[in-house]
C-alpha positions as CSV (number, residue, x, y, z in Angstrom):
1,M,1.3,-2.6,22.9
2,R,4.5,-4.2,21.6
3,L,2.5,-7.2,20.5
4,L,0.1,-5.0,18.6
5,A,3.0,-3.1,17.0
6,M,4.7,-6.4,16.0
7,G,1.4,-7.7,14.5
8,V,0.7,-4.6,12.4
9,A,4.4,-4.4,11.4
10,T,4.1,-7.9,10.1
11,V,1.1,-6.9,8.1
12,S,3.1,-4.4,6.2
13,L,6.2,-6.5,5.7
14,A,4.3,-9.6,4.9
15,L,4.2,-8.3,1.4
16,F,7.7,-9.6,0.9
17,S,6.5,-13.3,0.9
18,A,2.8,-13.2,0.1
19,L,0.6,-13.2,-3.0
20,P,0.3,-9.4,-3.2
21,L,-0.5,-7.0,-6.1
22,I,1.3,-3.8,-6.6
23,S,0.1,-0.5,-5.2
24,R,-2.6,1.2,-7.3
25,Q,-0.5,4.3,-7.9
26,A,2.1,2.6,-10.1
27,V,-0.4,0.4,-12.0
28,A,-1.1,2.0,-15.4
29,A,1.2,4.9,-15.8
30,D,3.1,3.3,-18.7
31,F,0.2,1.6,-20.4
32,D,-2.0,4.5,-21.7
33,N,-3.7,3.7,-24.9
34,R,-1.8,6.4,-26.9
35,R,1.3,4.3,-26.4
36,I,0.4,0.6,-26.6
37,A,-3.3,0.4,-27.8
38,P,-5.8,2.3,-29.9
39,E,-7.2,5.4,-28.2
40,R,-10.3,4.9,-26.0
41,E,-9.7,1.1,-25.7
42,W,-10.1,0.1,-22.1
43,A,-7.5,-2.1,-20.5
44,V,-7.0,-4.0,-17.2
45,I,-3.6,-3.7,-15.4
46,V,-2.6,-6.3,-12.8
47,S,0.6,-5.7,-10.7
48,P,2.2,-8.1,-8.2
49,Y,4.8,-6.6,-5.8
50,V,6.7,-7.1,-2.6
51,W,7.3,-4.3,0.0
52,A,10.1,-4.8,2.6
53,A,8.8,-2.2,5.0
54,S,9.8,-1.3,8.6
55,L,7.7,0.5,11.2
56,N,8.6,3.6,13.2
57,G,6.5,5.8,15.4
58,S,4.5,5.6,18.6
59,G,1.2,4.0,19.8
60,S,-1.1,3.8,22.8
61,L,-3.6,1.1,23.9
62,A,-5.4,0.9,27.3
63,G,-3.5,3.8,28.7
64,F,-0.1,2.3,27.9
65,D,2.2,4.3,25.5
66,T,5.0,2.7,23.6
67,D,7.5,3.4,20.9
68,V,7.0,1.5,17.7
69,D,10.3,0.4,16.2
70,V,10.0,-2.9,14.3
71,P,12.7,-3.8,11.7
72,F,12.0,-6.0,8.7
73,S,14.1,-8.9,10.2
74,D,11.5,-9.5,13.0
75,I,8.5,-10.3,10.7
76,F,8.6,-13.8,9.1
77,D,8.2,-15.8,12.3
78,H,4.8,-14.3,12.9
79,L,3.1,-14.4,9.5
80,D,0.1,-16.8,9.1
81,F,-1.6,-15.6,5.9
82,A,-1.5,-12.7,3.4
83,L,-3.6,-11.9,0.4
84,M,-3.6,-8.7,-1.6
85,G,-5.0,-7.7,-5.0
86,N,-5.2,-4.7,-7.3
87,I,-7.3,-4.1,-10.4
88,E,-7.0,-0.9,-12.4
89,I,-9.2,-0.1,-15.4
90,T,-8.1,2.7,-17.8
91,N,-8.4,4.0,-21.3
92,G,-5.2,6.0,-21.0
93,Q,-7.0,9.3,-20.3
94,W,-9.3,8.2,-17.4
95,G,-9.1,5.3,-15.0
96,V,-10.4,3.8,-11.7
97,Y,-8.6,1.4,-9.3
98,F,-9.7,-1.0,-6.6
99,D,-7.1,-2.4,-4.1
100,G,-7.4,-4.8,-1.2
101,Q,-5.1,-6.2,1.4
102,H,-5.9,-8.8,4.1
103,V,-3.1,-10.1,6.4
104,K,-3.2,-12.3,9.6
105,T,-0.3,-12.7,12.0
106,S,0.1,-14.5,15.4
107,Q,2.7,-14.5,18.1
108,D,3.2,-15.6,21.7
109,E,5.2,-13.9,24.5
110,Q,5.9,-14.5,28.2
111,V,4.7,-11.8,30.6
112,F,5.3,-12.4,34.3
113,S,5.6,-16.2,33.7
114,H,2.4,-16.3,31.7
115,E,2.0,-16.9,28.0
116,I,0.1,-14.2,26.1
117,G,-1.1,-15.0,22.6
118,L,-2.0,-12.3,20.1
119,D,-3.6,-12.7,16.6
120,I,-3.7,-9.5,14.5
121,T,-5.7,-9.2,11.3
122,T,-5.4,-6.1,9.2
123,T,-7.6,-5.3,6.2
124,T,-7.1,-2.3,3.9
125,L,-9.4,-1.5,1.0
126,S,-9.0,1.5,-1.3
127,A,-10.8,2.8,-4.4
128,G,-10.2,5.9,-6.5
129,A,-10.0,7.5,-9.8
130,F,-7.5,9.5,-11.9
131,F,-7.3,11.5,-15.1
132,K,-4.4,12.7,-17.3
133,A,-4.3,16.5,-16.9
134,Y,-1.0,17.2,-18.7
135,E,1.1,15.3,-21.3
136,A,4.2,16.5,-23.1
137,V,5.9,14.6,-25.9
138,L,9.6,13.9,-25.2
139,G,10.6,12.6,-28.7
140,G,11.2,9.1,-29.9
141,D,9.2,5.9,-29.1
142,T,9.1,3.3,-26.4
143,V,9.7,-0.4,-27.2
144,F,5.9,-0.7,-27.2
145,G,5.9,1.5,-30.3
146,K,4.2,4.6,-28.7
147,P,5.7,8.1,-28.2
148,R,7.8,8.9,-25.1
149,T,5.9,11.3,-22.9
150,L,5.8,13.1,-19.6
151,S,2.4,13.0,-17.9
152,I,0.8,14.4,-14.8
153,E,-2.4,12.8,-13.3
154,P,-4.4,14.1,-10.4
155,T,-6.0,11.3,-8.3
156,A,-8.6,11.1,-5.5
157,G,-10.2,8.3,-3.5
158,V,-10.8,6.7,-0.1
159,R,-8.7,4.3,2.0
160,W,-10.4,2.1,4.6
161,T,-8.2,0.5,7.3
162,K,-9.3,-2.1,10.0
163,L,-7.2,-3.5,12.8
164,E,-8.5,-6.6,14.6
165,A,-6.8,-8.1,17.7
166,D,-7.6,-11.4,19.4
167,V,-5.8,-11.7,22.7
168,A,-5.6,-14.9,24.8
169,A,-4.2,-14.7,28.4
170,F,-4.8,-16.2,31.8
171,G,-7.3,-18.6,30.3
172,L,-9.4,-15.8,28.9
173,R,-9.8,-14.6,25.3
174,A,-10.9,-11.2,24.0
175,S,-11.3,-9.7,20.6
176,K,-11.2,-5.9,19.8
177,S,-11.1,-3.9,16.6
178,S,-10.7,-0.4,15.3
179,D,-11.4,0.9,11.8
180,W,-11.3,4.2,10.0
181,T,-11.8,5.7,6.5
182,D,-9.5,8.3,5.0
183,P,-10.3,10.4,1.9
184,F,-7.2,11.3,0.0
185,V,-6.1,13.5,-2.9
186,G,-2.8,13.4,-4.8
187,L,-0.7,13.5,-8.0
188,R,0.9,10.9,-10.1
189,M,3.8,11.5,-12.5
190,N,5.2,9.3,-15.3
191,A,8.3,10.1,-17.4
192,D,9.6,7.9,-20.2
193,L,13.4,8.3,-19.7
194,T,14.3,6.1,-22.7
195,E,12.6,3.6,-24.9
196,R,12.7,1.0,-22.1
197,W,13.3,2.9,-18.9
198,N,10.7,5.1,-17.1
199,L,10.3,6.9,-13.8
200,F,7.0,6.9,-11.9
201,A,6.3,8.9,-8.7
202,E,3.1,9.4,-6.7
203,A,2.2,11.3,-3.5
204,D,-1.2,11.7,-1.8
205,V,-2.4,13.2,1.5
206,G,-5.6,12.3,3.3
207,G,-7.4,11.9,6.6
208,F,-8.2,15.6,7.2
209,G,-9.8,14.6,10.5
210,V,-12.5,12.5,8.8
211,G,-10.8,9.2,9.7
212,S,-7.2,9.7,10.8
213,K,-5.8,13.1,11.6
214,V,-3.5,12.8,8.6
215,S,-2.2,10.2,6.3
216,V,0.5,10.5,3.7
217,N,1.5,8.0,1.0
218,A,4.5,8.6,-1.2
219,E,6.4,6.3,-3.6
220,A,8.7,6.3,-6.6
221,Y,9.7,3.5,-9.0
222,L,12.2,3.0,-11.7
223,G,10.6,0.8,-14.4
224,Y,11.9,-1.3,-17.3
225,R,9.7,-2.2,-20.2
226,T,9.6,-5.8,-21.6
227,M,7.2,-8.5,-22.6
228,M,6.1,-11.3,-20.3
229,L,3.8,-14.2,-21.4
230,G,2.9,-12.2,-24.5
231,H,1.8,-9.1,-22.5
232,P,3.4,-5.6,-22.2
233,T,5.0,-5.5,-18.8
234,V,7.0,-3.0,-16.7
235,L,9.4,-4.4,-14.1
236,R,9.7,-2.0,-11.2
237,A,12.0,-1.2,-8.2
238,G,11.5,1.7,-5.9
239,Y,10.7,3.0,-2.4
240,R,7.4,3.5,-0.6
241,L,6.3,5.4,2.6
242,L,2.9,5.2,4.3
243,Y,2.3,7.4,7.3
244,Q,-0.9,7.3,9.4
245,D,-1.8,9.4,12.5
246,Y,-5.0,7.9,14.0
247,E,-6.6,8.4,17.4
248,N,-9.9,7.2,18.8
249,D,-11.4,5.7,22.0
250,D,-10.1,2.2,22.8
251,F,-11.9,-0.8,24.2
252,T,-11.6,0.5,27.8
253,G,-13.8,3.5,27.1
254,A,-11.5,5.6,29.3
255,N,-8.4,5.7,27.2
256,K,-7.4,6.4,23.6
257,F,-6.1,4.1,20.9
258,K,-3.4,6.0,19.1
259,W,-1.5,4.9,16.0
260,D,1.1,7.4,14.9
261,V,3.3,5.2,12.7
262,S,5.2,5.3,9.4
263,Q,5.8,2.2,7.2
264,H,8.7,2.6,4.8
265,G,11.0,0.5,2.7
266,P,12.0,-0.7,-0.7
267,A,9.5,-2.3,-3.1
268,I,9.9,-4.4,-6.2
269,G,7.3,-5.9,-8.6
270,F,5.8,-5.6,-12.1
271,S,2.8,-4.3,-13.9
272,M,1.2,-6.4,-16.7
273,R,-1.5,-5.2,-19.1
274,F,-4.4,-7.3,-20.3
């Protein structure tokens, strides 16, 4: 189970060195059309980021229970491949987003003088929609020439997670996987603090027994507006937490696979509008 925990931990922390794209929640909050483009013009927002997350919690596989406590410092030796992407399309009032993550890790450990190899592949796909339910004018303009505002945006969507494990030991190899889909609902908040600085925060809760028992995603970012490559851009730094409590039958058929784990840590990146 320690191998599984390390593999999945690497998945989360691999963002720090991969080709990722920033979480869908912080994608378009500062780029609504009222502030940087004519109203009703649709825009595409692309946002790379890195997330230095750690894992804490508990898990169970094949009847073996274990604590999950994997710091960020243990990750880089096990990363093989990481690819992530996010596309958000919005007109400032309404928007949709599509996010994908695919990460593969591998590691070897000695157990009773035998080498055990474990490859872990984690895929996460999410899609959702949001709309601007409330907006208040704060006075003054941003550097993009649009009024400073405070806005609230409800959001809803689905998040699909799949864990695949390929184990090689004692001359044998076996592959097992588990996947689940969580609906979620939440709120996004964006506040223009000054002409350049803004604060973005998002929280959503999901699962509801449909996939996991419960899942919670929460994040907050301080942003700085600038231009990059001729495009309006917001540089971001913040903190993110993702908690999942999932349980289902494991490959033995007699035991449960349990994943009651939180991933949390600082995140940095930027959001660029096209």
